[in-house]
N, C-alpha and C positions, 0 to 999 in steps of 0.2 A: 254559397260555402254551407257545409252540412250542419254549420254549428246554427245555424239560422233556423233549423226546422224543429227546434227546439223549445216543446208550448209557450214553455217561460218567456223566450226572446220573439216570436217569432211575429207577433203583433208590431212589433218595432222595426221591421224588414218590409213587411207584406202589407199590401193594401186592394182593396177592394176596386179600385179606379182609379184614374190617372190625377184626377182632383183632390183624391185623398195622399194619393204622393207625395204629388206636389206641396200637399197645404202642413203636410206629416211632416218633410224632409226640409222644403224652402219658408214654410209660414205663410205660403199663397197659392190659390187655385190652379193658377199658368205657370209651370217650368221648362227647360229644358228636357230633351226624353227622347229614347228611340222605341220605338215598337217592332219589335223582333216578331212579332206576327203579321201585321200589315206593315212591309216594308216600302209599298209604293203608296201608302195612307196619301203625298202629297206629289202625284205624278206631272210630269213636264206638260207640255200641252203640243209637244211633237215629235217623235220618236226622237231617240239620244243616238247618234251616231254609233259612240260604242259605252255598254256599261262603265260602272263606277268603280274603283280599285274594289271601295269600304263601304257600309251603308253611310244613307245621307243622315246628317243628324238635324234635325229642325228645332229651332230654337225659338223659344218664344218668352218675349223680353217681362219677368213679372211687373209690377206694377207695383211701387214702390211703398212699403207701410211707413205708415206714420209716425212721428218716431219722438217721445219716446213711446213705445209701448203702453197700452193704459195699464194699470198693477192687477187686473182681474185678468186679464190673458197671460201675463205672467210667473203668477202664483197657484199653485196649486194646493190644495187643503192635504189635511196630511193631520193625524194625530199626533200632540205635542209629546215629549219625551217619555212625560210619566202616563201619558193616556189616559190625560181625566178631561181633554177638552181637543175637539178639533178646530186648526191654526191654519191658516196661508201665509208665510214667513218662510224666510230662508231659514230659520232657525232649526236643525235636526239633524242627526247624525250622520256621519258622510257616509257609511256603509249602506243607507238607504238607498244612495243613487247605486246599490248595482245593478243592473238590467234583472237579473236571476231571481232578486227580492223586491223591486220598486213598485210592484204593482200590488203588492201586499202592505203599502205605507202611505201611495198618492192618489189621489181621488180628486175630480174633475167638479166637483160640484159640493160644497154645504152638503145637500144631503146625502149624495155618495157618499163622504166621510160619517156622516154621523149613520150611516146603514150601516158600514164596510165599522168603521170602530166599535160602536155601540147597538148597532145590530137594529134603531129604531130610525125614522126618519128626521126626527129630531134631537138637537143635543147641545148641552155648553158648547160654544165656542168664540173664537177669536177672529176678528174681521178685521187684518193688517191693511186692508186698502177703505176699508169705508168705520174709523175707528170712533164717527160720533153718529152710529146708524141708531141711536137711542140716546139722544140727547138729554142731561134735564132743564127742566122749565127756563130755568136761572140758574147763575151761574154756580157755582159750588167755592165753599170757601178756603180749600184748602184741596189740594191733588188725594187721591186715593193712594195705596201706599204699597197696590198691588192694583193687574187691570182688570176693569169689569169684564164679571162674562154674563152676559145675556144669551136665556134660551126663547128659540123661534121658534118656529113652523115654517120650516124652508118652501117658498114655491115648489110644486111638484114639475118635475121636466116632461114637457109635450110628450 
């Protein structure tokens, strides 16, 4: 559809390779597909008596993903509603899920979030997938009133 050619959403529908498409849509490196550029990618060993009525669809059974999916794979980094920290939880305004604006709020890594929100590779953050990333050396007498925010330097992406 013509709506897919919009720069704000085309990355959601177009992929550089079959494997990227399968991962983006199905979450696995293999999936059912139709290759319109190479309709005889899997030809028969001998000629057919008559051509098929429609394209032949090759179905590759994907490997099942482990359940449940680990936290880091499910959570995207985003600013909190006050834009004071980067966080990877599900607590954000529902309008951020709009395909026209979600790229303004969601990031694949903490470093990307820090750069996108604060303009630096490190920033205050809350990691809900690893809440005890920097535990104290001895037990606390009582819990803190609010989440503890730690500033670290993320490991740069390769």
